[in-house]
N, C-alpha and C positions, 0 to 999 in steps of 0.2 A: 519545499523546493520544487519549482516547476522546471520541466525539461522540454525544450523544443526538439522534437524528434525527426528532423529532416533526415538524419542518417537511417532511421528505422524505415522511412518511406522511400528509400533510394530507388527501389524498382518502380515507384510511382512518382517520379520527379514532380515537384511543384505542389505536392499534396501533404504538406507538413501537418503534424499533429502536436498537441501540447498535453503533456502528462503532469500529474501532481503526485509527488512521492518523495522518497528520501533514500539516501545511500545508507547501507547497513552492512555489517559483518556479522556472521552467525557462528556460534560455537558448535561443539560436537553434537549437542542436542538440538541444533537448529533454532536456537533462541537468539534473538538479535542482541548484539553487544555494541551499542553505538560508541561507547568509550574506547573500544578496541580500534576504532578508526584512527585514533591518535597514537595509541601505544598498546599493542596486543601482547599479552604475556607470552614469553618465549616457549614456555612449556605447555601451552594449550593449542590444540588444533583449531583452525578457523577457516572459513571460506574466504575467498577473495572478496573485495567490496562488490556489492551488487546494488542495483537500483530497484527498490520496491515501490510499486505504483499503487496509489490509492484511488485515483480517478483520472478520467480523460475529459477535461472541460472543452477541448477542441479536437475534432477528428477531421483530418484532411481539409483543414481550413473552414470547417463548419462548427459553429458555436453550439455545444451540447449542454450548456449550463442549465437551460430550462427543461431538459429531459429528466425523467426520473432516474435515480441511481441504478436501478436494475437494468435499464437500457444502456446506460453509460458503462456499466460493468461488462455487459455482453460485448459491447464495442471494444472495450479495453482488452478483453481476452482474445478477441479476433485479431486485434492489432499486434499484440506482443506474443501471441502463442508461438511456441517453437523457437524463440530467440534465447540466446544465452546472456547471462549477466543482467537481465531485466525481467522481473516477475511481478504478477499481481499480488497484492497483500493477501495473506492467508485468511481464510474464513473459518470461523468457529461455529459451533452449534447455533441454530436459529433461536433456540430456547436460551434466553438471557441468563438464567440461573446455571444452566449447564455450561455455557460459554465462560461464565465467571469462575466456576469450579475448575475448568480446564486451565484458565489463566493462572489461577493460584497454584494448582497442582504442578504445572510445568515451569512456574517461575517467570511467566511472561511479564514484560514491562507494564502492561495494562491492556485494556480493551477499548475499542471505540465502537459504540453501537450506532448504527445508521439505519434510518428509515428507508426501505427500498423505493419508496415513492418520492423521496426528497430530491429537490433540485440542488444544483451546485451554487451555493451563495457565499459571498465573502462575509467573514466575521462569525460571531457566535450564533448558533441555531439549536433549537430543540430537536431537529432532525438528526443531529450528530452529537453524541455525548461521550466524553472520555472519562474512564475510571481506572484508577491504579490500585492494585491489591493492597499496597502499603497504607492507603487511605482508610481501609475498612478492615484490616486484619485484626 
């Protein structure tokens, strides 16, 4: 889901940015529960819906898709830092095995591994790979 963030750049009118992310609700352990967007169990505490941002393909009307992910992530954190209801996606260990163990241990939906040097491209790429614990448990 892409979001045009004119509202985020209100102090800098005319400098809209575009974010790539999704809306999520988190349970008491801060694990995303997308199914709770439709119907949250009445006996379970949860956050309000928040926007979780994966990437910033456009910053203040500048196309960043050709920049490495590590640069886009820094730009993203500067853009949304200190705001409420919009957060950068959480990062796990840089060690893939440790990140996988964490995902399984805490019951995360899965992990997406991303090459910090990768550009933002449409479609499938080896720079970004998604794995879900249920696939390999």
